[in-house]
C-alpha positions in Angstrom: 0.0 0.0 0.0 2.9 2.3 0.6 3.8 2.5 -3.1 0.2 3.7 -3.9 0.0 6.4 -1.2 3.6 7.4 -1.4 3.7 8.8 2.2 4.8 5.8 4.1 1.4 4.8 5.3 -0.1 8.2 5.9 -3.6 8.1 4.4 -4.3 11.9 4.7 -3.0 12.5 1.1 -5.0 9.6 -0.2 -8.2 10.9 1.5 -7.6 14.4 0.0 -7.2 12.8 -3.4 -10.4 10.9 -3.1 -12.2 14.0 -2.0 -11.0 15.9 -5.1 -12.0 13.0 -7.3 -15.5 12.8 -5.7 -16.0 16.6 -6.2 -14.9 16.4 -9.8 -17.3 13.5 -10.3 -20.2 15.4 -8.7 -19.5 18.4 -10.8 -19.5 16.3 -14.0 -22.7 14.7 -13.0 -24.4 18.1 -12.4 -23.1 19.3 -15.8 -24.4 16.1 -17.6 -27.8 16.5 -15.9 -28.0 20.1 -17.1 -28.0 21.6 -13.6 -24.6 23.3 -14.1 -24.9 24.3 -17.8 -23.5 27.7 -18.9 -26.0 30.5 -18.6 -25.5 31.7 -22.2 -24.7 29.6 -25.2 -21.1 29.1 -26.2 -19.9 31.0 -29.4 -20.1 28.9 -32.5 -17.2 28.6 -34.9 -17.8 30.2 -38.3 -19.6 28.1 -40.8 -17.1 28.7 -43.6 -13.7 30.3 -44.0 -13.4 33.2 -46.4 -10.6 32.8 -48.9 -9.4 35.7 -51.0 -10.8 35.6 -54.5 -7.3 36.5 -55.9 -4.8 33.7 -56.1 -1.3 34.4 -54.7 0.4 32.0 -57.1 -0.5 30.2 -60.4 0.5 27.0 -62.2 2.4 27.4 -65.4 -0.9 26.8 -67.4 -2.8 29.4 -65.3 0.0 31.9 -65.7 0.2 31.4 -69.4 -3.6 31.8 -69.7 -3.5 35.0 -67.6 -1.0 36.5 -70.0 -2.9 35.1 -73.0 0.1 33.2 -74.3 1.0 29.5 -74.6 2.8 27.6 -72.0 5.7 27.2 -74.4 5.9 30.9 -74.8 5.7 31.3 -71.0 8.6 28.9 -70.7 10.8 30.6 -73.3 10.0 34.3 -72.8 8.8 34.8 -69.2 10.1 32.1 -66.8 13.8 32.9 -67.4 13.1 36.5 -66.2 11.1 35.9 -63.0 11.4 34.0 -59.7 9.5 30.7 -59.6 8.7 28.5 -56.7 9.4 24.8 -56.9 6.8 22.7 -55.1 7.6 19.1 -55.6 7.9 18.6 -59.3 5.7 21.6 -60.1 6.6 25.2 -60.8 4.4 27.7 -59.0 4.5 31.3 -60.3 3.8 34.1 -57.8 1.2 36.6 -59.2 3.3 39.6 -58.1 6.2 38.2 -60.2 4.0 38.1 -63.3 2.7 41.6 -62.5 6.3 43.0 -62.2 7.3 41.3 -65.4 4.4 42.8 -67.3 5.0 46.2 -65.8 8.7 46.1 -66.8 7.9 44.9 -70.3 5.2 47.6 -70.7 7.6 50.3 -69.5 10.3 49.2 -71.8 7.9 49.1 -74.8 6.7 52.6 -74.0 10.3 54.0 -73.9 11.2 52.4 -77.2 7.9 53.5 -78.7 
């Protein structure tokens, strides 16, 4: 019995522990019976998560489509000039990189008019 109580035979700690457990059990029973329910309902989590309508990055096909060019043209004329994320075996193109590329090309075209 000494290894359970851990006090060398003194049962006062064991009695205190059983009192706490009995109080916890009684509180749980009151809660289950509805006597100790919260006075106001708990807040509910949102039904859905709002995701921004604008993508942060695009696949090669999506990027080519957004620029109105073929994937082959994207690979030859755009990809070498922008930063691209490697995600597994896929290349993911940040939208802001595409925007910067278009802005730079448009500015250069205007200068050379």
